[in-house]
C-alpha positions in Angstrom: 80.0 -56.7 133.0 80.7 -53.9 135.5 79.4 -51.2 133.2 75.7 -51.9 133.7 76.2 -51.7 137.4 78.0 -48.4 137.1 75.4 -47.1 134.7 72.5 -48.1 137.1 74.4 -46.5 139.9 74.9 -43.3 137.9 71.3 -43.2 136.9 70.2 -43.8 140.5 72.5 -40.9 141.7 71.1 -38.6 139.0 67.5 -39.4 140.0 68.3 -38.8 143.7 70.0 -35.5 142.9 67.0 -34.5 140.8 64.7 -35.4 143.6 66.7 -33.3 146.1 67.8 -30.3 144.0 64.6 -29.8 142.1 62.0 -30.5 144.7 59.3 -29.9 142.2 60.2 -33.2 140.6 60.3 -34.9 144.0 56.6 -34.1 144.6 57.0 -33.3 148.3 57.9 -30.2 150.3 58.7 -29.8 154.0 56.0 -27.8 155.8 56.0 -26.1 159.2 53.6 -24.3 161.4 53.9 -20.6 160.6 54.5 -19.8 164.3 57.9 -21.4 163.7 60.3 -18.9 162.1 62.5 -21.5 160.4 62.4 -20.6 156.7 65.3 -22.7 155.3 67.1 -25.9 156.1 70.1 -27.6 154.6 69.9 -31.3 153.8 72.0 -32.1 156.9 69.7 -30.0 159.1 66.7 -31.7 157.6 68.2 -35.1 158.4 68.8 -33.9 161.9 65.2 -32.8 162.3 63.7 -36.1 160.9 66.2 -38.4 162.8 65.7 -36.7 166.1 69.3 -35.5 166.4 67.9 -32.0 166.4 65.5 -31.7 169.3 64.3 -28.1 169.0 64.0 -25.3 166.5 66.2 -22.2 166.8 63.2 -20.4 168.3 63.1 -23.0 171.2 60.1 -24.9 170.2 60.4 -28.7 170.5 60.3 -30.5 167.2 57.3 -32.7 166.7 57.3 -34.9 163.5 54.4 -35.8 161.4 55.1 -39.1 159.7 53.1 -41.5 157.6 53.3 -45.3 157.4 55.8 -47.3 155.5 53.7 -47.3 152.4 53.0 -43.6 152.2 54.7 -41.9 149.2 56.0 -39.0 151.5 57.7 -41.5 153.8 59.3 -43.3 151.0 60.6 -40.1 149.5 61.9 -38.9 152.9 63.6 -42.2 153.7 65.1 -42.8 150.2 66.0 -39.3 148.9 66.9 -37.5 152.2 67.9 -40.2 154.7 69.3 -42.8 152.3 67.5 -45.8 153.9 64.2 -47.6 153.3 61.0 -46.3 154.9 60.8 -49.6 156.9 64.3 -49.0 158.3 63.6 -45.4 159.1 60.3 -46.2 160.9 62.0 -49.0 162.9 64.6 -46.5 164.0 62.0 -43.9 165.0 60.1 -46.5 167.1 63.3 -47.5 168.8 64.2 -43.9 169.6 60.7 -43.3 170.9 60.9 -46.4 173.1 64.3 -45.3 174.5 62.9 -41.8 175.2 65.3 -40.1 172.8 62.4 -38.9 170.6 58.9 -37.7 171.3 56.2 -39.9 169.7 55.6 -38.5 166.2 52.1 -37.6 165.1 50.7 -39.9 162.5 49.2 -38.9 159.1 49.1 -40.9 155.9 47.8 -38.2 153.5 48.1 -34.5 152.8 44.9 -33.6 154.6 45.9 -35.4 157.8 49.4 -33.9 157.7 48.0 -30.4 157.3 45.6 -30.9 160.2 48.5 -32.2 162.4 50.8 -29.3 161.3 48.2 -26.8 162.6 48.5 -28.2 166.1 51.6 -26.4 167.3 54.6 -24.2 166.5 57.2 -27.1 166.5 55.3 -29.4 164.2 56.9 -30.3 160.9 55.9 -32.8 158.1 55.8 -33.4 154.4 53.0 -32.7 151.9 52.7 -33.0 148.2 53.6 -30.1 145.9 49.9 -29.9 144.9 48.8 -29.6 148.5 51.6 -27.0 149.2 50.0 -24.7 146.6 47.0 -24.1 148.8 48.3 -24.3 152.4 46.2 -22.6 155.1 47.7 -19.3 156.4 48.9 -20.9 159.6 51.4 -23.1 157.6 54.5 -22.4 155.6 57.0 -24.3 153.4 60.5 -24.7 154.6 62.9 -24.0 151.7 65.6 -26.6 151.3 69.2 -25.5 150.5 
């Protein structure tokens, strides 16, 4: 009886690893304003950025998140594959941290076009776009490589 649970767990772990390690399979990339010199982030550093634990980039710019709603595919990928929680749980935590003053209010965008527009607004802005959108980013935006 326990084998099916173990098998499902192993498959789930394999899928999560594939999503993380082979970001092309994941369908999303982390994008920054090109004025921000951050070129790479580890998974832990990425968690710090999107949870508000890391408040500023190494260049000194305050981090401003671009996030979607609970139903957006990018939010679901971020919450599940990177943070290990549901999108609903992640967004509830973000709202709580904004209310407490621990995190600046994120910018809202539910699709690639909206995210790209928001990312162009300042050096500290960071968000997620699909792999397809990342192939034709404007010059003022750049992908952050994940280690």
